[in-house]
Every structure is written in structure tokens, then in C-alpha cells.
DSSP file (Angstrom, degrees, kcal/mol; ACC not computed):
  #  RESIDUE AA STRUCTURE BP1 BP2  ACC     N-H-->O    O-->H-N    N-H-->O    O-->H-N    TCO  KAPPA ALPHA  PHI   PSI    X-CA   Y-CA   Z-CA
    1    1 A M              0   0    0      0, 0.0    74,-0.2     0, 0.0    52,-0.0   0.000 360.0 360.0 360.0 150.5  257.8   -1.7  195.5
    2    2 A S        +     0   0    0     74,-0.2     2,-0.1    72,-0.1    52,-0.1   0.062 360.0 139.6-119.0  23.1  259.1   -3.3  198.6
    3    3 A E        -     0   0    0     50,-0.2     2,-0.1     1,-0.1    50,-0.0  -0.406  57.0-110.2 -67.0 145.7  260.1   -0.1  200.4
    4    4 A S        -     0   0    0      1,-0.1     2,-0.2    -2,-0.1    -1,-0.1  -0.451  31.0-116.4 -77.8 152.4  259.4   -0.2  204.1
    5    5 A L        -     0   0    0     -2,-0.1    -1,-0.1     1,-0.1    45,-0.0  -0.544  21.1-117.0 -82.0 146.2  256.6    2.0  205.6
    6    6 A T     >  -     0   0    0     -2,-0.2     4,-2.4     1,-0.1     5,-0.2  -0.383  36.6-102.7 -72.8 169.3  257.1    4.7  208.1
    7    7 A P  H  > S+     0   0    0      0, 0.0     4,-2.5     0, 0.0     5,-0.1   0.900 124.7  50.4 -62.9 -39.0  255.4    4.3  211.5
    8    8 A R  H  > S+     0   0    0      2,-0.2     4,-2.1     1,-0.2     5,-0.1   0.889 110.2  48.7 -61.9 -40.7  252.6    6.7  210.4
    9    9 A Q  H  > S+     0   0    0      2,-0.2     4,-2.5     1,-0.2    -1,-0.2   0.912 110.9  51.7 -67.5 -38.9  252.1    4.8  207.1
   10   10 A R  H  X S+     0   0    0     -4,-2.4     4,-2.3     1,-0.2     5,-0.2   0.938 108.7  50.5 -61.4 -46.8  251.9    1.6  209.1
   11   11 A D  H  X S+     0   0    0     -4,-2.5     4,-2.1     1,-0.2    -1,-0.2   0.898 111.0  49.7 -55.3 -40.8  249.3    3.1  211.4
   12   12 A F  H  X S+     0   0    0     -4,-2.1     4,-2.0     1,-0.2    -2,-0.2   0.922 113.0  45.6 -64.4 -47.0  247.3    4.2  208.3
   13   13 A T  H  X S+     0   0    0     -4,-2.5     4,-1.8     2,-0.2    -1,-0.2   0.814 113.2  49.4 -68.0 -29.2  247.4    0.8  206.7
   14   14 A Q  H  X S+     0   0    0     -4,-2.3     4,-2.3     2,-0.2    -1,-0.2   0.855 112.0  49.9 -76.8 -39.3  246.5   -0.9  210.0
   15   15 A T  H  X S+     0   0    0     -4,-2.1     4,-2.2    -5,-0.2    -2,-0.2   0.849 109.5  49.8 -68.7 -40.0  243.6    1.5  210.5
   16   16 A V  H  X S+     0   0    0     -4,-2.0     4,-2.1     2,-0.2    -2,-0.2   0.929 114.0  46.2 -62.5 -48.8  242.3    0.9  206.9
   17   17 A A  H  X S+     0   0    0     -4,-1.8     4,-2.1     2,-0.2    -2,-0.2   0.895 112.4  51.1 -65.2 -38.8  242.5   -2.9  207.5
   18   18 A A  H  X S+     0   0    0     -4,-2.3     4,-2.5     2,-0.2    -1,-0.2   0.925 111.8  45.5 -58.6 -53.3  240.8   -2.6  210.9
   19   19 A L  H  X S+     0   0    0     -4,-2.2     4,-2.2     1,-0.2     5,-0.4   0.850 112.3  53.3 -61.9 -39.5  237.9   -0.5  209.6
   20   20 A S  H  X S+     0   0    0     -4,-2.1     4,-2.2     1,-0.2    -2,-0.2   0.917 112.3  43.1 -63.5 -46.5  237.5   -2.9  206.7
   21   21 A R  H  < S+     0   0    0     -4,-2.1    -2,-0.2     1,-0.2    -1,-0.2   0.880 116.0  48.7 -70.9 -38.4  237.3   -5.9  208.9
   22   22 A R  H  < S+     0   0    0     -4,-2.5    -2,-0.2    -5,-0.2    -1,-0.2   0.885 123.9  28.7 -64.8 -40.7  235.0   -4.2  211.4
   23   23 A R  H  < S-     0   0    0     -4,-2.2    -2,-0.2     2,-0.3    -3,-0.2   0.720  96.8-127.6 -98.3 -26.2  232.5   -2.8  208.8
   24   24 A G  S  < S+     0   0    0     -4,-2.2    -4,-0.1    -5,-0.4    -3,-0.1   0.408  84.5  74.9  91.9  -6.6  232.8   -5.4  206.1
   25   25 A I  S    S-     0   0    0     -6,-0.4    -2,-0.3    -5,-0.1    -1,-0.3  -0.928  94.3 -89.1-132.3 153.1  233.4   -2.6  203.5
   26   26 A P        -     0   0    0      0, 0.0     2,-0.2     0, 0.0    41,-0.1  -0.311  49.0-117.2 -59.6 147.8  236.4   -0.4  202.7
   27   27 A P        -     0   0    0      0, 0.0    39,-0.4     0, 0.0     2,-0.2  -0.502  19.9-117.9 -80.3 155.0  236.5    2.8  204.7
   28   28 A T     >  -     0   0    0     -2,-0.2     4,-1.7    36,-0.1     5,-0.1  -0.493  29.7-111.0 -81.4 166.3  236.3    6.3  203.2
   29   29 A L  H  > S+     0   0    0      1,-0.2     4,-3.0     2,-0.2     5,-0.2   0.888 119.8  58.0 -66.3 -37.6  239.3    8.5  203.8
   30   30 A A  H  > S+     0   0    0      1,-0.2     4,-2.1     2,-0.2    -1,-0.2   0.856 105.8  47.9 -62.4 -31.3  237.1   10.6  206.0
   31   31 A E  H  > S+     0   0    0      2,-0.2     4,-2.1     1,-0.2    -1,-0.2   0.861 112.2  50.6 -77.3 -29.6  236.4    7.6  208.3
   32   32 A V  H  X S+     0   0    0     -4,-1.7     4,-2.1     2,-0.2     5,-0.2   0.931 110.9  49.1 -65.3 -44.6  240.1    6.8  208.4
   33   33 A A  H  X>S+     0   0    0     -4,-3.0     5,-1.9     1,-0.2     4,-1.5   0.955 111.6  47.6 -62.3 -49.0  240.9   10.4  209.3
   34   34 A A  H  <5S+     0   0    0     -4,-2.1    -1,-0.2     1,-0.2    -2,-0.2   0.890 112.9  48.9 -59.7 -40.5  238.3   10.4  212.1
   35   35 A E  H  <5S+     0   0    0     -4,-2.1    -1,-0.2     1,-0.2    -2,-0.2   0.856 117.7  41.0 -61.1 -37.9  239.6    7.1  213.5
   36   36 A M  H  <5S-     0   0    0     -4,-2.1    -1,-0.2    -3,-0.2    -2,-0.2   0.519 108.8-125.6 -87.8 -11.6  243.2    8.3  213.4
   37   37 A E  T  <5 +     0   0    0     -4,-1.5     2,-0.3     1,-0.2    -3,-0.2   0.953  69.6 119.4  58.8  48.3  242.3   11.8  214.6
   38   38 A I      < -     0   0    0     -5,-1.9    -1,-0.2    -6,-0.1    -2,-0.1  -0.846  69.1 -84.7-132.2 169.2  243.9   13.5  211.8
   39   39 A S     >  -     0   0    0     -2,-0.3     4,-1.9     1,-0.1     5,-0.1  -0.375  32.9-119.8 -73.7 157.6  242.7   15.9  208.9
   40   40 A E  H  > S+     0   0    0      1,-0.2     4,-2.3     2,-0.2     5,-0.2   0.884 116.5  56.1 -64.2 -36.6  241.2   14.5  205.8
   41   41 A A  H  > S+     0   0    0      1,-0.2     4,-2.1     2,-0.2    -1,-0.2   0.899 106.8  47.9 -59.3 -39.8  244.0   16.3  203.9
   42   42 A R  H  > S+     0   0    0      2,-0.2     4,-2.3     1,-0.2    -1,-0.2   0.887 110.2  54.1 -68.7 -39.1  246.7   14.4  206.0
   43   43 A A  H  X S+     0   0    0     -4,-1.9     4,-2.3     1,-0.2    -2,-0.2   0.853 107.6  49.8 -64.7 -35.2  244.7   11.1  205.3
   44   44 A I  H  X S+     0   0    0     -4,-2.3     4,-3.0     2,-0.2     5,-0.2   0.929 109.9  50.5 -66.9 -44.2  244.9   11.8  201.6
   45   45 A Q  H  X S+     0   0    0     -4,-2.1     4,-2.1     1,-0.2     5,-0.2   0.923 112.3  48.2 -60.4 -41.9  248.7   12.4  201.9
   46   46 A L  H  X S+     0   0    0     -4,-2.3     4,-2.6     2,-0.2    -1,-0.2   0.896 110.6  50.4 -62.4 -44.1  249.0    9.2  203.7
   47   47 A A  H  X S+     0   0    0     -4,-2.3     4,-2.7     1,-0.2    -2,-0.2   0.923 111.2  48.3 -58.9 -48.2  247.0    7.3  201.2
   48   48 A D  H  X S+     0   0    0     -4,-3.0     4,-1.8     2,-0.2    -1,-0.2   0.841 112.5  47.2 -67.6 -29.4  249.0    8.6  198.4
   49   49 A S  H  X S+     0   0    0     -4,-2.1     4,-1.5    -5,-0.2    -2,-0.2   0.936 114.0  48.1 -76.0 -42.6  252.3    7.8  200.0
   50   50 A C  H  <>S+     0   0    0     -4,-2.6     5,-2.5     1,-0.2     6,-0.7   0.892 112.0  50.6 -55.6 -42.3  251.1    4.3  200.9
   51   51 A Q  H ><5S+     0   0    0     -4,-2.7     3,-1.1     1,-0.2    -1,-0.2   0.892 105.8  53.8 -68.2 -37.4  249.9    3.9  197.5
   52   52 A A  H 3<5S+     0   0    0     -4,-1.8    -1,-0.2     1,-0.2    -2,-0.2   0.807 110.5  49.2 -62.7 -29.2  253.2    5.0  195.9
   53   53 A R  T 3<5S-     0   0    0     -4,-1.5    -1,-0.2    -3,-0.1   -50,-0.2   0.439 116.9-116.1 -92.2  -0.7  254.9    2.3  198.0
   54   54 A G  T < 5S+     0   0    0     -3,-1.1    -3,-0.2    -4,-0.4    -2,-0.1   0.625  83.7 116.2  78.4  19.3  252.4   -0.4  197.0
   55   55 A A  S   <S+     0   0    0     -5,-2.5    14,-2.4    -6,-0.2     2,-0.3   0.657  78.2  25.6 -88.0 -15.7  250.9   -0.9  200.4
   56   56 A V  E     -A   68   0A   0     -6,-0.7     2,-0.4    12,-0.3    12,-0.2  -0.965  66.3-153.9-138.9 151.2  247.3    0.3  199.5
   57   57 A K  E     +A   67   0A   0     10,-3.1    10,-2.2    -2,-0.3     2,-0.3  -0.986  20.9 162.1-128.3 147.5  245.4    0.4  196.3
   58   58 A R        -     0   0    0     -2,-0.4     2,-0.5     8,-0.2     8,-0.1  -0.982  30.9-129.9-156.8 156.5  242.5    2.8  195.5
   59   59 A E    >   -     0   0    0     -2,-0.3     3,-1.4     3,-0.3     6,-0.2  -0.934  29.4-120.4-108.1 130.4  240.7    4.1  192.5
   60   60 A R  T 3  S+     0   0    0     -2,-0.5     3,-0.1     1,-0.3    -2,-0.0  -0.425  96.3  14.9 -71.0 144.2  240.2    7.8  192.1
   61   61 A R  T 3  S+     0   0    0      1,-0.2     2,-0.5    -2,-0.1    -1,-0.3   0.605 100.8 110.0  69.1  12.0  236.6    8.9  191.9
   62   62 A V    X   -     0   0    0     -3,-1.4     3,-0.8     0, 0.0    -3,-0.3  -0.966  68.1-129.7-119.9 118.6  235.4    5.6  193.2
   63   63 A A  T 3  S+     0   0    0     -2,-0.5   -35,-0.1     1,-0.2    -3,-0.0  -0.351  84.7   6.4 -67.9 145.4  234.0    5.6  196.7
   64   64 A R  T 3  S+     0   0    0      1,-0.1    -1,-0.2   -39,-0.1   -36,-0.1   0.858  83.6 129.8  56.4  42.6  235.2    3.1  199.2
   65   65 A S    <   +     0   0    0     -3,-0.8     2,-0.2    -6,-0.2    -1,-0.1   0.478  32.2 118.9 -99.4  -7.9  238.0    1.6  196.9
   66   66 A L        +     0   0    0    -39,-0.4     2,-0.3    -8,-0.1    -8,-0.2  -0.423  36.7 161.0 -67.3 129.0  240.7    1.9  199.5
   67   67 A R  E     -A   57   0A   0    -10,-2.2   -10,-3.1    -2,-0.2     2,-0.3  -0.992  41.8-115.2-151.9 142.2  242.2   -1.5  200.4
   68   68 A V  E     -A   56   0A   0     -2,-0.3     2,-0.5   -12,-0.2   -12,-0.3  -0.584  33.7-128.2 -74.0 132.5  245.4   -2.7  202.0
   69   69 A V        -     0   0    0    -14,-2.4     5,-0.1    -2,-0.3    -1,-0.0  -0.765  22.4-120.8 -92.2 124.8  247.6   -4.8  199.5
   70   70 A D    >>  -     0   0    0     -2,-0.5     3,-1.1     1,-0.1     4,-0.9  -0.249  22.2-120.0 -57.6 145.6  248.6   -8.2  200.8
   71   71 A R  G >4 S+     0   0    0      1,-0.3     3,-0.5     2,-0.2    -1,-0.1   0.859 114.9  59.7 -64.0 -26.6  252.4   -8.4  200.9
   72   72 A K  G 34 S+     0   0    0      1,-0.2    -1,-0.3     3,-0.0    -2,-0.1   0.837 103.8  51.7 -65.1 -25.0  252.2  -11.4  198.5
   73   73 A E  G <4 S+     0   0    0     -3,-1.1    -1,-0.2     2,-0.1    -2,-0.2   0.692  88.4 107.6 -84.1 -18.3  250.5   -9.0  196.0
   74   74 A R  S << S-     0   0    0     -4,-0.9   -72,-0.1    -3,-0.5   -20,-0.1  -0.226  78.6-109.6 -60.3 143.2  253.3   -6.3  196.3
   75   75 A Q              0   0    0    -74,-0.2    -1,-0.1     1,-0.1    -2,-0.1  -0.638 360.0 360.0 -77.8 132.4  255.7   -5.9  193.5
   76   76 A P              0   0    0      0, 0.0   -74,-0.2     0, 0.0    -1,-0.1   0.447 360.0 360.0 -53.6 360.0  259.4   -7.1  194.3
């Protein structure tokens, strides 16, 4: 999907990318929530909405699987 992201979704994807670069591994949702100063429940909602828009990928029940999808990889 090529739908545009909301400002909060952009913040979420930028935070995921920054934490991944800084640590060398994908962040957990708890780490993203702490960095953004939001609840883990809100981080899950943002992850779900970003995943639905094709901006991030993650696998359920797999730790540290959250990653930002390159614009080139997104579905048209």
C-alpha cells in the first residue's frame, strides 16, 4: 500500500529506524514505547497501523522482528 502515514506513524517508523541503527538490532515494542514516551499498548497500535500501511514488517511471536520497510519494497 502506498497510503501516506500520519505524523505519529512517521514518528514511530523514524524511531524504529533510529533505534535499529543505534543498537544494530531491531528494537522491541517496549523500547520504542520508552523512546517515544508512550504506553506499550499505544506502540502496539502504531505498529499495527504502520504494518497495515506497509511501512513496517514484523512477525508475531518473534522477538525483535520489527523493521521499517524501504519505500522501494512497498506495494504500489
